[in-house]
BAPA-300352 format. One record per residue (C-alpha): residue in three letters; x, y, z. Coordinates in steps of 0.001 Angstrom, whole numbers, padded with zeros to 6 digits, always signed. Layout:
REM BAPA-300352
ALAXYZ/...
This chain:
REM BAPA-300352
UNK+005879+002084-013020/UNK+004242+001568-009751/UNK+005508+003402-006744/UNK+007435+001050-004447/UNK+006998+002654-001106/UNK+003277+003448-000681/UNK+001790+000548-002858/UNK+000343-002664-001330/UNK+001573-005878-002832/UNK-001995-006984-003747/UNK-002735-003872-005719/UNK+000611-004112-007702/UNK-000087-007655-008335/UNK-003495-006574-009898/UNK-002120-003663-011615/UNK+000550-005859-013317/UNK-002089-008648-014311/UNK-004520-006184-015996/UNK-001443-004639-017961/UNK+000313-007806-018919/UNK-002880-009450-019919/UNK-003515-006465-022342/UNK+000009-006970-023849/UNK-000727-010744-024306/UNK-003996-010187-025944/UNK-002613-007348-028013/UNK+000821-008540-029213/UNK+000658-012289-028322/UNK+002982-014176-026231/UNK+006175-013025-027997/UNK+005182-009414-026893/UNK+005732-010528-023303/UNK+008335-008200-021679/UNK+011236-009923-020112/UNK+012634-006927-018168/UNK+011021-004920-015298/UNK+011866-001162-015939/UNK+011506+001228-013062/UNK+013537+004131-013972/UNK+011726+006851-011998/UNK+010252+005517-008448/UNK+012012+006961-005629/UNK+013657+004026-003813/UNK+013049+000437-004428/UNK+011292-002194-002332/UNK+012505-005796-001819/UNK+009055-007111-002092/UNK+008635-005512-005481/UNK+011867-007439-006690/UNK+010343-010612-005208/UNK+007056-010054-007127/UNK+008853-009317-010399/UNK+010921-012414-010030/UNK+007717-014579-009668/UNK+006074-012791-012434/UNK+008694-014040-014775/UNK+011060-011151-015377/UNK+014668-012094-016113/UNK+015926-008654-014775/UNK+015171-005360-013415/UNK+016684-001829-014194/UNK+016062+001162-012261/UNK+017490+004729-012166/UNK+017551+006043-008577/UNK+019367+005010-005660/UNK+020985+006996-002653/UNK+024047+008995-003739/UNK+026235+007378-001219/UNK+025315+004055-002246/UNK+025947+004682-005966/UNK+029273+006239-005276/UNK+030249+003023-003427/UNK+028939+000870-006213/UNK+030695+002850-008884/UNK+033958+002387-007159/UNK+033497-001366-006648/UNK+031839-001955-009852/UNK+028685-003303-008289/UNK+025893-001325-009976/UNK+024779-004789-011314/UNK+023767-007336-008945/UNK+021637-010397-007914/UNK+018773-009249-005646/UNK+017636-012064-003334/UNK+014449-010564-002414/UNK+012951-012952+000073/UNK+014072-014664+003230/UNK+011454-017332+003210/UNK+011009-018261-000591/UNK+013524-020983-001798/UNK+016275-019432-004123/UNK+015996-018697-007081/UNK+012118-018297-006650/UNK+012754-014453-005723/UNK+016021-013799-007262/UNK+016233-011148-009643/UNK+019299-009614-011799/UNK+019146-005933-010978/UNK+020833-003129-012859/UNK+021401+000410-011985/UNK+021318+002738-014975/UNK+024311+005229-015513/UNK+022294+008469-016010/UNK+018723+007944-014306/UNK+016556+007991-017178/UNK+018498+010794-018998/UNK+021092+010729-021839/UNK+024600+011533-021084/UNK+025297+015197-020458/UNK+025496+017111-024078/UNK+023637+014625-025979/UNK+019834+015445-025537/UNK+018366+015992-029005/UNK+014605+016460-028201/UNK+012760+019400-029353/UNK+012846+020722-025760/UNK+016558+020289-025394/UNK+019268+022884-025729/UNK+022171+020601-026852/UNK+023255+021441-030529/UNK+022436+018769-033081/UNK+025203+016892-034998/UNK+026060+019161-038081/UNK+028109+016916-040334/UNK+028504+019121-043426/UNK+032173+019990-043450/UNK+031433+023229-045288/UNK+029219+024573-042251/UNK+031058+026926-040057/UNK+029655+024950-036820/UNK+030679+021574-038157/UNK+030737+019546-034975/UNK+031234+015772-035743/UNK+034783+015552-034150/UNK+033719+017269-031060/UNK+030607+015342-030554/UNK+032352+012039-031259/UNK+035338+012975-029064/UNK+033235+013858-026007/UNK+031081+010645-026608/UNK+034136+008479-026471/UNK+035206+010074-023330/UNK+031965+009454-021725/UNK+031640+005873-022985/UNK+035150+004948-021814/UNK+034418+006635-018344/UNK+031284+004702-017961/UNK+033019+001509-018833/UNK+035284+001908-015711/UNK+032299+001670-013231/UNK+030684-001436-014706/UNK+031770-005025-014929/UNK+031581-006103-018504/UNK+032485-004643-021844/UNK+028878-004009-022495/UNK+027359-000826-021166/UNK+023962+000651-021473/UNK+022890+004393-022177/UNK+019251+005852-022050/UNK+018773+008319-024877/UNK+015736+010355-023865/UNK+013879+011647-020794/UNK+010618+013008-019401/UNK+008289+014495-022063/UNK+010498+013459-024858/UNK+010038+011889-028369/UNK+007188+014333-029009/UNK+009186+014808-032145/UNK+010995+011477-032472/UNK+012585+012438-035862/UNK+015110+015013-034041/UNK+016361+012138-031754/UNK+016763+009412-034246/UNK+018226+011677-036973/UNK+020926+012515-034410/UNK+021317+009042-033001/UNK+021742+007474-036536/UNK+024679+009978-037232/UNK+026160+009475-033687/UNK+026233+005765-034261/UNK+027829+006158-037732/UNK+030554+008550-036784/UNK+031544+006763-033590/UNK+031647+003450-035044/UNK+033730+004947-038071/UNK+036445+005670-035479/UNK+037107+001769-035146/UNK+039236+002266-038333/UNK+041492+004460-036311/UNK+041692+001871-033361/UNK+038619+002811-031264/UNK+037255-000050-029356/UNK+033726+001543-028967/UNK+030898+000068-030890/UNK+027443+001710-030670/UNK+024110-000005-031612/UNK+020604+000441-030992/UNK+019446-002039-028388/UNK+016911-003008-025698/UNK+017132-003892-022179/UNK+016528-007340-022928/UNK+019250-007594-025249/UNK+021652-005972-022962/UNK+020702-008327-020090/UNK+021421-011317-022501/UNK+024915-010045-023035/UNK+025523-009692-019294/UNK+024368-013238-018766/UNK+026632-014494-021647/UNK+029603-012808-019721/UNK+029209-015644-017165/UNK+030344-013566-014343/UNK+029716-013798-010524/UNK+027524-010778-009374/UNK+027203-009361-005916/UNK+024295-010290-003835/UNK+021791-007948-002164/UNK+019392-009029+000431/UNK+017934-005732+001849/UNK+016249-002887+000012/UNK+016957+000405-001594/UNK+015069+002778+001094/UNK+015567+005515+002026/UNK+016691+007458-001140/UNK+018662+010726-000945/UNK+020117+012471-003906/UNK+022407+014728-001777/UNK+023277+015164+001805/UNK+020095+016987+002854/UNK+017675+015743+000277/UNK+015983+012723+001502/UNK+012925+011521-000356/UNK+011073+010361+002744/UNK+008278+012640+002744/UNK+006167+011151+000251/UNK+005969+008071+002393/UNK+003102+010232+004055/UNK+002252+012849+001452/UNK-001544+013225+000621/UNK-002679+010941+003585/UNK-006390+011084+002580/UNK-005635+009879-000989/UNK-003428+007091+000381/UNK-006245+005888+002676/UNK-008996+006180-000299/UNK-006682+004048-002387/UNK-006374+001415+000465/UNK-010274+001570+000961/UNK-010778+001283-002867/UNK-008508-001734-002991/UNK-010621-003479-000560/UNK-013799-002580-002152/UNK-012386-003957-005470/UNK-011727-007260-004070/UNK-015231-007545-002699/UNK-016466-006555-005973/UNK-014346-009160-007699/UNK-015364-011807-005435/UNK-019081-011146-005694/UNK-018884-011081-009476/UNK-017675-014591-009296/UNK-020067-015831-006480/UNK-023100-014099-008076/UNK-022648-015440-011601/UNK-023915-013814-014673/UNK-026529-011946-012676/UNK-024098-009886-010956/UNK-023110-008127-014196/UNK-026603-007624-015542/UNK-029383-007860-012885/UNK-032068-005933-011138/UNK-030074-002764-010704/UNK-028589-002550-014199/UNK-025477-003389-015696/UNK-022339-003538-013463/UNK-018798-003957-014091/UNK-015541-004344-012216/UNK-013361-003407-015126/UNK-013566+000445-014548/UNK-012504-000055-010781/UNK-009906-002289-011947/UNK-008294+000327-014348/UNK-008783+003115-011829/UNK-007002+001107-009094/UNK-004126+000124-011655/UNK-003527+003710-012541/UNK-003574+004849-009027/UNK-000547+002573-008297/UNK+001585+005062-010430/UNK+004748+006379-008853/UNK+003249+009921-008872/UNK-000146+008837-007733/UNK-000599+006981-004516/UNK+002837+008299-003631/UNK+001202+011723-003244/UNK+003687+013454-005518/UNK+001182+014819-008061/UNK-000298+018345-008474/UNK-003597+018983-006736/UNK-005761+018725-009603/UNK-004249+015523-010722/UNK-004671+014046-007261/UNK-008374+015006-007451/UNK-008550+013188-010706/UNK-007256+009903-009167/UNK-009808+010159-006559/UNK-012428+010835-009084/UNK-011502+007942-011088/UNK-011621+005621-008060/UNK-014980+006935-007069/UNK-016356+006391-010624/UNK-015035+002740-010346/UNK-016725+002260-007115/UNK-019954+003360-008519/UNK-019776+000734-011306/UNK-018779-001784-008659/UNK-021810-000776-006393/UNK-024158-001928-009083/UNK-022319-005237-009523/UNK-022483-005791-005719/UNK-026068-005071-005462/UNK-026919-007493-008346/UNK-024827-010171-006621/UNK-026106-009868-003211/UNK-029686-009641-004505/UNK-029010-013070-006409/UNK-027498-014639-003321/UNK-029960-013424-000806/UNK-033268-013336-002986/UNK-033760-009741-001761/UNK-034013-007216-004649/UNK-034672-004129-002453/UNK-032643-001039-003061/UNK-029219-001412-001082/UNK-027624+001880+000291/UNK-023895+002443+000520/UNK-022676+004731+003277/UNK-019127+005714+002295/UNK-018702+008361+005030/UNK-019135+006141+007941/UNK-015720+007295+009287/UNK-017338+010657+009952/UNK-020682+009278+011350/UNK-022710+010059+008026/UNK-025162+007789+006817/UNK-028609+009268+006075/UNK-030616+006011+006244/UNK-029435+004886+009536/UNK-029869+008543+010994/UNK-033538+008525+009903/UNK-034809+005131+009751/UNK-036709+003408+012525/UNK-035941-000057+011266/UNK-033383-001308+008656/UNK-031068-004193+007955/UNK-027309-004259+007550/UNK-025635-006690+005197/UNK-022047-007408+006407/UNK-019798-008835+003492/UNK-016382-010483+004460/UNK-013884-010517+001706/UNK-011472-012749+003980/UNK-011416-016461+003685/UNK-011799-016815+007587/UNK-014609-015674+009858/UNK-014164-012244+011279/UNK-015532-010258+014360/UNK-015845-006582+013400/UNK-017024-003514+015226/UNK-019804-001604+013528/UNK-020382+002089+014366/UNK-023552+003634+012837/UNK-024838+007189+013060/UNK-028229+007401+014557/UNK-030497+009902+016449/UNK-032316+007525+018811/UNK-031199+006592+022357/UNK-031930+002891+022271/UNK-032142+000132+019612/UNK-032435-003556+019441/UNK-030077-005511+017016/UNK-030513-009145+015955/UNK-028488-011438+014098/UNK-029203-013723+011282/UNK-030681-016278+013358/UNK-032931-013688+015248/UNK-030496-013644+018423/UNK-030188-010338+020305/UNK-027071-008854+020015/UNK-025435-006675+022563/UNK-025644-003074+021399/UNK-024921+000390+022911/UNK-025537+004026+022102/UNK-022701+006579+022540/UNK-022703+010341+021710/UNK-020909+011614+018626/UNK-017644+013173+019464/UNK-017108+016901+019126/UNK-014347+016242+016820/UNK-016648+014298+014547/UNK-019206+016988+014612/UNK-016555+019622+013279/UNK-015001+017478+010653/UNK-018166+016270+008790/UNK-019100+019784+007889/UNK-022911+019792+007747/UNK-022810+016463+005653/UNK-024736+014448+008416/UNK-026722+015315+011678/UNK-026619+012106+013804/UNK-026056+013045+017440/UNK-025243+009391+018475/UNK-023381+006323+017192/UNK-024979+002753+017651/UNK-022148+000366+018428/UNK-022144-003406+018144/UNK-019773-006329+017081/UNK-020617-008286+013989/UNK-019496-011817+013091/UNK-019400-012644+009422/UNK-018704-015863+007648/UNK-015754-016565+005468/UNK-016022-015120+001823/UNK-019705-014432+002632/UNK-022226-012234+004316/UNK-024485-012113+007248/UNK-027310-009829+008046/UNK-028275-007815+011124/UNK-031722-006089+011711/UNK-031725-002838+013704/UNK-034950-001365+015227/UNK-035535+001836+017027/UNK-036738+001420+020730/UNK-036401+004985+022041/UNK-036223+008323+020421/UNK-035154+011373+022388/UNK-032170+013463+023441/UNK-028606+011991+023239/UNK-027261+010185+026035/UNK-025512+012336+028914/UNK-021935+013165+027802/UNK-019369+011238+029783/UNK-017632+012652+032704/UNK-014776+015046+031958/UNK-012587+013424+034704/UNK-009117+012141+034224/UNK-009464+008310+033183/UNK-007458+005814+034963/UNK-007897+002562+033118/UNK-009838+000861+030435/UNK-009613-002980+029788/UNK-011183-006019+028351/UNK-010290-009567+028813/UNK-007150-009327+026774/UNK-005585-005906+027314/UNK-005469-003233+029937/UNK-004519+000436+029249/UNK-003878+002894+032016/UNK-003703+006565+031789/UNK-001822+009170+033651/UNK-004637+011105+035587/UNK-002763+014499+035522/UNK-001656+014499+031766/UNK-004528+012355+030337/UNK-002169+010508+028315/UNK-001641+006702+027940/UNK+000926+005482+030701/UNK+000972+001763+030196/UNK-000127-001175+028225/UNK-000805-004624+029726/UNK-001426-007855+027957/UNK-003644-009769+030490/UNK-003352-013159+028596/UNK+000466-013236+028702/UNK+001133-011094+031890/UNK+003211-008524+029890/UNK+003507-005025+030885/UNK+005151-002115+029307/UNK+005424+001660+030021/UNK+003928+003510+027234/UNK+003358+007148+026529/UNK+001754+008494+023082/UNK+001587+012033+022004/UNK+001573+014287+018987/UNK+004234+016589+017631/UNK+005305+018470+014530/UNK+008417+018992+012669/UNK+009252+022579+011380/UNK+009586+022204+007722/UNK+012421+023867+006140/UNK+011664+026570+003736/UNK+014883+026325+001733/UNK+016608+029383+003679/UNK+018774+027327+005806/UNK+022606+028037+005703/UNK+023306+024406+005606/UNK+021024+023594+002696/UNK+018729+025454+000258/UNK+016326+022333+000126/UNK+012801+022898+001439/UNK+010451+020249+002536/UNK+008149+019324-000340/UNK+005987+016608-001609/UNK+008791+014239-002038/UNK+011396+015517+000372/UNK+011210+015579+004204/UNK+013576+018283+005479/UNK+012948+019219+009104/UNK+014646+022437+010346/UNK+015219+020728+013715/UNK+015717+017356+015157/UNK+013579+018173+017849/UNK+009768+018182+017138/UNK+007481+020580+018718/UNK+004966+019045+021204/UNK+001551+020059+020351/UNK+000292+019695+023947/UNK+001789+018372+027201/UNK-001696+017226+028184/UNK-004979+016110+026964/UNK-008519+017145+027658/UNK-010323+013835+028095/UNK-013657+012188+028628/UNK-014154+008555+029155/UNK-017032+006193+027871/UNK-017628+002682+029210/UNK-019961+000325+027745/UNK-020433-003434+027442/UNK-019186-003176+023937/UNK-016494-000717+023975/UNK-014551+001498+026142/UNK-012794+004692+024957/UNK-011036+007705+026066/UNK-011545+010817+023834/UNK-008556+013042+024002/UNK-008189+016641+022908/UNK-004738+018023+022350/UNK-005534+021154+020417/UNK-008251+022606+018159/UNK-006778+020572+015286/UNK-005643+017452+016840/UNK-007718+014933+018729/UNK-007863+011201+019252/UNK-010028+008364+020561/UNK-008236+005498+022548/UNK-010642+002582+022085/UNK-010910-000807+023437/UNK-013589-003334+022002/UNK-014895-006103+024146/UNK-013347-008991+021904/UNK-010318-007356+020577/UNK-006586-008106+021107/UNK-005756-004711+019750/UNK-005868-001276+021163/UNK-007393+001180+018641/UNK-005971+004807+018147/UNK-008334+006753+016107/UNK-006635+010035+015370/UNK-007825+013092+013789/UNK-005640+015971+012574/UNK-006124+019182+010637/UNK-006452+021677+009387/UNK-002912+022006+010184/UNK-002345+025693+011232/UNK-000106+027671+008871/UNK-000844+031179+010260/UNK+002597+031490+011573/UNK+003956+030883+008062/UNK+005556+027703+009018/UNK+005007+024315+007152/UNK+004405+021390+009556/UNK+005005+017676+009423/UNK+002908+016058+012024/UNK+003687+012753+013897/UNK+002725+010639+016550/UNK+005246+009078+018685/UNK+005010+006068+020978/UNK+007619+006001+023706/UNK+008059+002656+025530/UNK+010232+000888+028032/UNK+011216-001709+025442/UNK+015114-002089+024937/UNK+015373-001811+021164/UNK+019039-001252+020884/UNK+018550+001258+017828/UNK+016717-001624+015817/UNK+013115-001479+014604/UNK+011088-003405+011852/UNK+008968-002368+008982/UNK+007131-004323+006193/UNK+007812-004136+002606/UNK+004621-003503+000651/UNK+002598-005126+003142/UNK+004291-008664+003129/UNK+007821-009603+004661/UNK+009242-007577+007314/UNK+012856-006048+007111/UNK+015156-005251+010079/UNK+016164-001519+010305/UNK+018798+000210+012480/UNK+019269+003927+013071/UNK+022026+005673+011231/UNK+022939+002374+009342/UNK+022777+000926+006082/UNK+023689-002859+005329/UNK+025604-002376+002185/UNK+027706+000794+002761/UNK+029148+002965+005608/UNK+026530+005618+005904/UNK+027666+009210+006764/UNK+024508+010555+008222/UNK+023560+014103+007406/UNK+019843+014155+008300/UNK+019332+012352+011565/UNK+015459+012404+011352/UNK+014601+012311+007625/UNK+017632+009887+007050/UNK+016233+007281+009525/UNK+012507+007351+008011/UNK+011364+004259+006087/UNK+007983+003267+004323/UNK+005468+001685+006746/UNK+002986+000052+004456/UNK+000847-002004+006927/UNK+002781-002469+009960/UNK+005968-001595+012169/UNK+007264-002824+015359/UNK+009786-002570+018119/UNK+010969-005234+020300/UNK+013484-006638+022757/UNK+013743-010262+024061/UNK+010533-010183+026214/UNK+008119-007538+024428/UNK+007038-006762+020922/UNK+004854-003526+020343/UNK+003380-003921+016934/UNK+001572-000877+015271/UNK-000683-001850+012253/UNK-001494+001161+010101/UNK-004522+001750+007870/UNK-002667+003270+005076/UNK+000898+003780+003884/UNK+003003+006170+006018/UNK+006589+007047+006878/UNK+008081+006381+010214/UNK+011226+005666+012275/UNK+012655+004753+015681/UNK+014708+008040+016347/UNK+015230+007183+020102/UNK+015630+003796+021819/UNK+012182+002327+022836/UNK+010258+004753+020613/UNK+008432+004552+017345/UNK+007193+007548+015390/UNK+004732+007625+012473/UNK+004259+010603+010380/UNK+000386+011358+009944/UNK-000079+014498+008037/UNK+001962+017133+006189/UNK+001246+020679+005145/UNK+003892+022633+003419/UNK+004341+026109+001999/UNK+007251+025524-000479/UNK+007773+023166-003442/UNK+010805+021068-003263/UNK+012067+021489-006704/UNK+011557+017833-007828/UNK+008783+018207-010376/UNK+005459+018788-008606/UNK+005805+022675-009084/UNK+003427+023622-006226/UNK+003530+023256-002460/UNK+001894+020379-000617/UNK-000991+022363+000850/UNK-004226+020497+000412/UNK-007389+022553+000554/UNK-010935+021969-001021/UNK-014595+022881-001214/UNK-015269+020659+002078/UNK-011911+021817+003791/UNK-011357+025509+002720/UNK-008941+025883+005684/UNK-006770+022888+005160/UNK-007261+018962+004910/UNK-008685+017246+007940/UNK-007364+013524+008006/UNK-008658+010767+010223/UNK-007141+007552+010525/UNK-006592+004441+012826/UNK-003496+002651+014295/UNK-003851-000792+016043/UNK-001529-001627+018786/UNK-000686-005130+020068/UNK+001661-006347+022733/UNK+003074-009878+022393/UNK+005972-012028+023089/UNK+008196-011686+019817/UNK+008040-015280+019285/UNK+004276-015355+018912/UNK+003488-011758+017868/UNK+003001-012763+014248/UNK+000083-014698+015052/UNK-001589-011708+016108/UNK-000351-009013+013612/UNK-000566-010974+010366/UNK-004467-011569+010637/UNK-004794-007954+012148/UNK-003081-006353+009148/UNK-005113-008751+006772/UNK-008344-007549+008302/UNK-007220-003944+008065/UNK-006591-004170+004234/UNK-009552-006267+003500/UNK-012496-004873+005339/UNK-016122-005898+005650/UNK-018431-004069+003384/UNK-021597-002853+004899/UNK-024722-002356+002686/UNK-028048-001189+004129/UNK-031704-001831+003361/UNK-034548+000217+004805/UNK-037657-001325+006469/UNK-038463-004886+007114/UNK-036945-007825+005238/UNK-039231-010045+003035/UNK-039762-013510+004160/UNK-037451-016396+002671/UNK-034597-013816+002414/UNK-031215-015749+002710/UNK-029643-013981+005656/UNK-026338-015495+005697/UNK-024062-016955+003000/UNK-020540-018297+002518/UNK-018760-018856-000753/UNK-016476-021374+000991/UNK-017189-024983+002065/UNK-015017-024387+005072/UNK-012784-021460+006193/UNK-009079-021652+004988/UNK-006445-022318+007458/UNK-005059-019378+009364/UNK-001812-019288+007442/UNK-003638-019063+004075/UNK-004916-015839+002498/UNK-007354-015729-000490/UNK-005548-013195-002389/UNK-007557-013144-005522/UNK-010770-014510-006785/UNK-011721-012812-009919/UNK-013762-013485-012933/UNK-011372-014226-016013/UNK-013770-015192-018813/UNK-017038-016712-019292/UNK-016381-020114-017708/UNK-013000-019518-015838/UNK-011857-017529-012621/UNK-008411-016415-011492/UNK-007598-017613-008099/UNK-004535-016802-005955/UNK-003803-018402-002611/UNK-001229-016995-000479/UNK+000899-018322+002603/UNK+000907-015103+004745/UNK+003583-016004+007178/UNK+007383-015644+006972/UNK+009646-018900+007371/UNK+010513-018200+011023/UNK+008089-015972+012594/UNK+005549-018305+014023/UNK+005947-021830+015470/UNK+002334-022540+014643/UNK+001712-020823+011385/UNK+005211-020941+009617/UNK+004632-024430+008273/UNK+003552-025690+004955/UNK-000214-025762+004305/UNK-002311-027829+001840/UNK-005679-026780+000271/UNK-007876-028933-001771/UNK-009120-026777-004813/UNK-012181-029024-005547/UNK-013232-028660-001898/UNK-012961-025015-001638/UNK-016004-023256-002983/UNK-019719-023691-002002/UNK-021112-022356-005234/UNK-018581-023249-007790/UNK-017871-026685-009186/UNK-014197-026876-010167/UNK-013909-028634-013507/UNK-010259-027913-014390/UNK-007086-026204-013087/UNK-003950-024798-014720/UNK-001161-022950-012782/UNK+000067-019633-013887/UNK+002964-017276-012819/UNK+002193-014520-010409/UNK+001018-012023-012972/UNK-001145-014508-014770/UNK+000288-013962-018101/UNK+002298-017298-018582/UNK+001704-020766-017635/UNK+003799-021839-014688/UNK+005728-024675-016336/UNK+006764-022541-019392/UNK+008088-019623-017208/UNK+011683-020091-018773/UNK+010475-019900-022338/UNK+010312-016639-024195/UNK+007399-017180-026531/UNK+005157-019463-024482/UNK+001705-020786-025569/UNK-001299-018555-024744/UNK-003822-021634-024447/UNK-003134-024646-022617/UNK-005718-027466-021827/UNK-006964-027571-018146/UNK-006125-030412-015972/UNK-009103-032866-015542/UNK-007890-036028-014273/UNK-004740-035929-012344/UNK-005839-035687-008644/UNK-002564-034322-007530/UNK-003240-030967-009180/UNK-006237-030430-006896/UNK-004021-030627-003772/UNK-002078-027386-003484/UNK+000711-026912-000978/UNK+001647-023377+000161/UNK+005093-022675+001865/UNK+005841-019639+003839/UNK+005433-016432+001734/UNK+004557-018490-001337/UNK+001635-017070-003666/UNK+000157-019681-006129/UNK-001797-018476-009093/UNK-004500-020589-010812/UNK-006919-020487-013688/UNK-009953-022562-012725/UNK-012491-023812-015180/UNK-015837-023676-013098/UNK-019580-024256-013254/UNK-021986-022451-010889/UNK-023498-025135-008610/
């Protein structure tokens, strides 16, 4: 069961694809599950329901929802409903019958019969002193009749089991057999209760046969609280480094999958050995678990998830090296620098001449800033055509020196912008011109303004903080201040509630966060490639406000940690953006990286909320973006990982960046969220990026959609030392032409020896862009430069059923590819539609 708050839709689709393919290949088509079963995830995303519907599931059952929501639904008999999970897809494409289970994933109270349970077994020998059949049957009938009053039909479902149970299944089944026998025997005395073993699919079938009208839901089930002061909104941010590593791993996996296809057989077995993508696919799939990327596992388990991802990436690196060697004709060793975010890359730090291969996994050209750790003071950079590229050397920040902990020794960074072709690579050559001391540090004066041709950012000369953001193209200007704060985490000793903050639960002691510093020490750097203001707020909080020459987004690169706990207080660290935008208590967050949902402070669309936690009760998952707007201005924040956030004050947007806590929250982890390691013995240091854009609301999506797409799927840099050999192919694109701006190539992955899996996605909602929210047609035969498409067959979203057989229970596994019908090559995508194809291909 994937987490539903912190997972990105692309990773969930991959996870479900690998799992459902295993079921198909192991049990055949009739083993295909018909019901999605999320009994433990802590809140439920609308995008998950949309995906499950498009995967061919008939229904969805879950166990957890807000205690106020459940009480209202029980009263009105609305615990079973139709979830319309998309504003853009034509019903019933994203419609999913949804049922809420009566006891979470547990049995009714008093009926737990596993070896770890304390309830007495059924003793049905009348000669026994503790004979209890009448008592057990009587209690069960009361529970069954009570449950029937809060559900609509005369069929009800009971889960019999729980966490870590059925270790001794005989105990359970022996008692269940007796329960069924003795309860049903009461029918002779007029009882109307009939008990049977069943499955969720059979239960769903009976609900369908009841032919009733069900309530409609169009929002989601966030945030989730199980009591007045117990909001499960902390895990939206918990373990921020693992959340980022999972997102990077997803990007690396897509690159690995693509190059396995584009490089052909050589990619799996070539000059660098045997590579594979399966190890990485499995590691990423497991990382989607609701106690993995969610950050709600024990520390040693989190370490193991990271280890699995790192191991998968090592397997993929061999494949990527083989593929790039085949495509470029260059078999020299390729170096991977996975610590560039802290300016560590031993090759670039020491080499006098090297090349940079930039692979772009997007189906459109990208411009991307590259920052390489170096020790020289002047370099030349040339592109694949030999043309000189503007580059600048800046000194490494003090925060980077501190955070990399002796892992690298570069004193400078070489900064330049690269342009990479769609689904392909280009090559840049870097040569040292001048060695020597680092450039003189920038002046420690208060900055006033940084700008490029698109944006202008002004700073308060007294505080060193941002004071305004201006879009020079649209002539927009807003007041904007940004700072860092922390909430005092409850230790469970409150009079109002004994609930502490923990891995799951966000429980601040006060609604007013503590400001870390009213002012920032600053230095300013201005070059032709980048302008940046480096800000220091405290020994454990710093930031770089950065504007690249060709960027329509302002970058905020934050560094937080080790969060101090010498005062014995757990801290939940946020950044808050305060603006002049008139938000009227509304703000907007994405669902799993796709459709955007409107939020309102202290409000729920389906019940009258009694707000008991003014901060935690207004936090929502932010997977890839959030924004605030009025009629004139929209400020969008694109994140580099899943985080929690909200709009507590009008015109403001806050995002939680880091959490360090001293108490467990009694929800199953069994240890405080206090991350320390060999590299960070004093506490975890985390670095991340936020991208800010300012646009008119009616055109904002045209900026933030491709921006978020590029944040999720980033170019992969590989390095080769020395001169390149003659006749090396320095540039390559796997596409004949870039895809239209609205179309995202979501999946390109080897399926078997002569077929590949392709997913194309329309990445705009139906009403968010006048230009891009239109249907788009793509010709599959005119897509790839290296692949000849011989046949095509369309599948459901999870690729475990043919599209035209989605309503059949036992559909065929094999279906002939379409070879002659020209209409199948022309694929039309409507807003938010994902179409999945199996292509029979030859390498050209």
